[in-house]
DRENMIMI-280103 format. One line per field, with one value per residue: x, y, z of N, C-alpha, C in turn; residue in three letters. Coordinates in pm, 1 decimal, decimal comma. Example, Ala and Ser with C-alpha at 12.3 -4.5 7.8 and 13.67 -1.06 7.14 Angstrom:
// residues 2
n.u = (1319,0;1285,0)
n.v = (-569,0;-225,0)
n.w = (780,0;708,0)
ca.u = (1230,0;1367,0)
ca.v = (-450,0;-106,0)
ca.w = (780,0;714,0)
c.u = (1320,0;1290,0)
c.v = (-330,0;3,0)
c.w = (780,0;787,0)
r = (ALA;SER)
// end
This chain:
// residues 89
n.u = (79,4;164,5;324,4;173,3;63,8;287,1;340,3;113,7;102,9;325,1;202,4;-21,6;-275,9;-532,4;-837,1;-981,4;-1193,3;-1008,4;-806,9;-534,3;-573,5;-504,7;-518,4;-424,8;-383,5;-236,9;32,2;132,8;144,3;370,2;556,2;615,1;713,6;889,1;1096,6;1114,5;1253,4;1504,3;1627,0;1500,2;1394,1;1070,8;862,5;1005,5;982,3;677,1;594,8;719,0;589,8;336,8;340,7;371,4;111,2;-30,6;-285,4;-416,1;-641,0;-816,0;-1064,4;-1096,0;-1338,6;-1330,3;-1196,9;-1267,3;-1025,6;-965,0;-813,6;-919,0;-814,9;-842,1;-814,4;-762,6;-957,5;-895,7;-622,2;-552,7;-691,8;-516,3;-241,0;-305,8;-339,5;-133,0;119,1;35,7;110,6;358,2;435,2;638,8;829,5)
n.v = (-102,2;125,1;131,2;200,7;453,1;620,4;627,2;716,4;990,2;1080,9;1125,7;1322,9;1450,0;1538,3;1642,0;1692,8;1807,9;1796,0;1656,0;1395,6;1028,7;677,8;441,6;207,8;-59,6;-296,5;-224,8;-61,6;-239,4;-440,8;-266,3;-229,6;-528,9;-529,6;-325,5;-418,6;-666,6;-621,3;-503,5;-253,0;-60,7;-187,9;39,5;251,1;140,5;88,1;359,6;435,4;273,8;359,6;643,9;522,6;425,2;660,7;850,7;1146,5;1173,7;1068,8;1014,5;943,6;838,9;1048,0;898,7;967,3;933,0;741,6;964,9;1201,6;1303,8;1290,8;1116,2;916,6;696,2;504,9;494,8;379,7;127,8;65,1;-15,5;-200,7;-385,8;-383,3;-503,4;-751,0;-855,7;-982,9;-1180,2;-1273,5;-1093,0)
n.w = (13,7;65,2;-138,2;-392,3;-291,2;-282,9;-530,7;-606,9;-503,3;-684,8;-919,5;-1150,4;-1024,3;-972,4;-1040,7;-1317,6;-1618,4;-1823,2;-1791,8;-1835,4;-1852,9;-1737,9;-1967,4;-2095,1;-1984,2;-2042,7;-2233,0;-1988,1;-1806,2;-1929,9;-1986,4;-1698,9;-1637,2;-1797,4;-1708,9;-1435,9;-1475,5;-1556,3;-1334,3;-1220,3;-926,7;-763,3;-696,3;-859,2;-1129,4;-1129,2;-1140,3;-1374,8;-1552,9;-1522,1;-1604,5;-1870,3;-1963,0;-1976,7;-2107,8;-2301,0;-2427,5;-2247,0;-2000,4;-1613,8;-1387,0;-1059,2;-734,2;-371,3;-149,1;192,2;321,5;234,7;8,2;-377,5;-627,0;-944,2;-1074,3;-1219,4;-1209,5;-918,2;-1048,7;-1236,5;-1123,6;-908,2;-1148,3;-1281,1;-1140,0;-1117,9;-1336,6;-1386,0;-1187,0;-1038,8;-949,0)
ca.u = (-1,1;281,8;384,1;34,5;62,8;417,0;317,0;-22,6;211,3;404,2;113,9;-97,1;-440,6;-595,5;-951,7;-1054,9;-1227,4;-897,1;-699,0;-502,6;-586,4;-457,1;-602,6;-353,2;-298,0;-122,5;138,5;189,2;215,2;471,9;712,4;674,7;830,1;1044,3;1199,1;1176,6;1344,0;1638,8;1677,2;1448,6;1308,1;950,7;833,7;1049,6;895,3;549,8;581,0;757,6;502,9;170,1;357,2;393,6;-22,5;-118,2;-343,1;-431,0;-746,5;-919,8;-1065,4;-1151,4;-1388,0;-1234,4;-1235,1;-1189,5;-974,9;-1012,7;-751,2;-965,0;-752,7;-863,6;-735,8;-839,9;-1020,1;-793,5;-511,6;-568,5;-692,1;-408,5;-141,3;-343,9;-332,2;57,5;163,7;6,5;153,0;471,5;410,6;806,1;870,1)
ca.v = (4,2;236,4;155,7;310,8;567,7;687,4;657,4;827,3;1117,8;1150,2;1177,8;1467,8;1337,3;1650,1;1634,5;1811,1;1749,0;1786,1;1556,0;1241,3;911,2;560,0;375,7;109,3;-154,8;-404,5;-166,4;-15,5;-359,2;-478,0;-181,1;-281,9;-643,8;-513,8;-292,5;-524,7;-777,3;-521,8;-467,4;-142,0;-100,1;-203,6;218,1;303,9;78,7;129,3;483,5;440,5;194,0;414,7;706,4;473,4;371,0;747,8;942,7;1282,4;1210,7;980,7;1066,2;825,2;932,3;1058,7;879,0;1037,2;846,7;771,7;1058,5;1299,8;1328,6;1250,9;989,8;869,1;553,6;420,4;468,8;295,4;21,4;21,3;-51,9;-319,5;-466,5;-382,2;-591,7;-912,2;-896,8;-1025,3;-1166,1;-1284,1;-943,4)
ca.w = (-9,1;44,8;-275,4;-432,3;-187,9;-333,9;-691,6;-643,8;-497,5;-802,1;-1045,7;-1162,5;-960,5;-924,6;-1080,5;-1419,1;-1729,6;-1907,9;-1726,9;-1875,8;-1768,9;-1754,6;-2093,0;-2161,2;-1907,6;-2122,4;-2222,9;-1860,7;-1771,5;-2027,6;-1946,5;-1551,6;-1641,8;-1861,7;-1606,1;-1349,2;-1532,1;-1581,1;-1187,3;-1149,2;-820,4;-791,7;-709,0;-1005,4;-1256,2;-1118,2;-1154,1;-1516,0;-1631,8;-1525,3;-1696,6;-2022,2;-2003,0;-1992,2;-2241,7;-2255,8;-2451,2;-2208,2;-1816,3;-1552,2;-1293,0;-958,1;-622,6;-288,4;-57,1;310,1;395,8;178,8;-105,7;-457,3;-745,2;-1037,1;-1015,9;-1312,0;-1127,2;-850,7;-1072,6;-1316,7;-1002,5;-876,5;-1256,7;-1333,9;-1064,7;-1136,3;-1465,5;-1359,2;-1017,5;-988,3;-893,5)
c.u = (75,0;322,8;313,4;33,2;184,7;368,1;209,7;82,1;298,7;320,5;54,6;-247,9;-520,9;-731,0;-955,1;-1073,7;-1099,2;-776,7;-666,3;-526,1;-500,1;-561,1;-512,0;-265,3;-194,1;5,2;228,1;252,8;348,8;602,2;743,6;719,2;924,3;1130,0;1233,1;1247,8;1495,3;1672,2;1620,2;1364,6;1161,0;868,8;899,4;977,1;758,8;531,8;635,5;629,6;343,6;219,4;323,1;223,5;-95,3;-156,5;-393,0;-579,8;-877,2;-918,7;-1164,7;-1234,8;-1282,5;-1306,2;-1209,6;-1150,0;-1009,6;-932,1;-795,0;-922,0;-827,1;-771,5;-817,9;-861,8;-913,6;-660,1;-472,5;-595,8;-586,0;-276,6;-185,3;-306,9;-174,3;50,6;133,1;43,3;242,1;476,1;553,1;851,0;777,1)
c.v = (110,6;269,5;242,2;397,5;664,1;709,9;721,6;972,2;1207,9;1217,5;1285,0;1390,8;1438,9;1644,1;1746,2;1700,9;1701,6;1734,5;1417,1;1111,4;800,8;491,8;282,3;28,9;-259,7;-314,8;-119,0;-125,8;-447,5;-400,8;-210,3;-394,2;-650,0;-449,2;-342,6;-603,4;-712,1;-505,5;-310,3;-174,6;-104,1;-58,2;277,5;269,4;88,3;256,1;531,3;394,7;286,2;559,3;665,4;468,6;561,7;799,0;1046,9;1276,6;1139,3;1026,6;978,5;897,7;915,9;983,5;968,6;909,7;823,3;937,2;1227,2;1349,5;1270,6;1181,2;946,8;731,8;463,7;408,8;381,7;162,8;-59,9;-43,1;-147,2;-436,6;-505,9;-510,6;-719,4;-958,7;-1010,3;-1064,4;-1252,5;-1197,6;-904,7)
c.w = (2,6;-44,9;-383,2;-366,2;-277,7;-474,0;-697,3;-570,3;-615,8;-937,5;-1059,7;-1144,0;-938,4;-1051,7;-1181,3;-1542,5;-1830,3;-1906,1;-1813,0;-1816,9;-1813,4;-1854,3;-2126,6;-2075,9;-1941,6;-2166,0;-2115,4;-1834,5;-1830,1;-1935,3;-1782,2;-1570,8;-1700,0;-1786,8;-1488,6;-1360,8;-1529,4;-1435,7;-1143,5;-1047,5;-867,1;-803,7;-835,5;-1117,7;-1241,7;-1191,4;-1280,9;-1634,8;-1642,9;-1589,5;-1834,3;-2061,8;-1987,8;-2097,3;-2230,1;-2350,2;-2375,7;-2042,9;-1762,7;-1459,4;-1142,2;-854,2;-492,9;-155,6;87,4;399,9;315,2;38,4;-219,0;-558,9;-816,7;-1022,2;-1113,2;-1280,0;-1044,1;-925,0;-1166,3;-1229,8;-971,8;-1017,7;-1276,9;-1242,1;-1063,1;-1258,6;-1497,0;-1203,5;-959,6;-932,0;-793,3)
r = (MET;LYS;THR;LEU;VAL;ALA;ILE;LEU;ALA;LEU;LEU;PRO;ILE;THR;ALA;SER;VAL;ALA;GLN;ALA;ASP;ILE;ARG;TYR;PRO;ASN;THR;ALA;GLY;SER;LYS;TYR;CYS;GLU;LEU;ARG;SER;ALA;GLY;VAL;THR;LYS;ASP;ASP;ALA;LEU;ARG;VAL;ALA;VAL;GLN;GLU;GLY;TRP;ASP;SER;ASP;TYR;THR;SER;PRO;THR;VAL;THR;ARG;ASP;ASP;GLY;SER;THR;VAL;ASP;LEU;ASP;VAL;LEU;GLU;MET;THR;ASP;TYR;ILE;VAL;THR;MET;CYS;PRO;GLN;TYR)
// end
């Protein structure tokens, strides 16, 4: 969970109609696995993979977390999905 919070803190997650969102989970997952196999840390690989899947033409619903901050729903879903693509890491 700390990894997810760290990744989300690095992303532009303020709510906005023009905001880009994650749209390409397989591309992001592939990038994550590629980076992890090259020895990149989990946090850095997740950050880069999420950025790889970013799309400026797509907008996802925004949810409010328990601490009151907001995050795009697809960022949460993407992070969970990416780490399942190569469980050996």
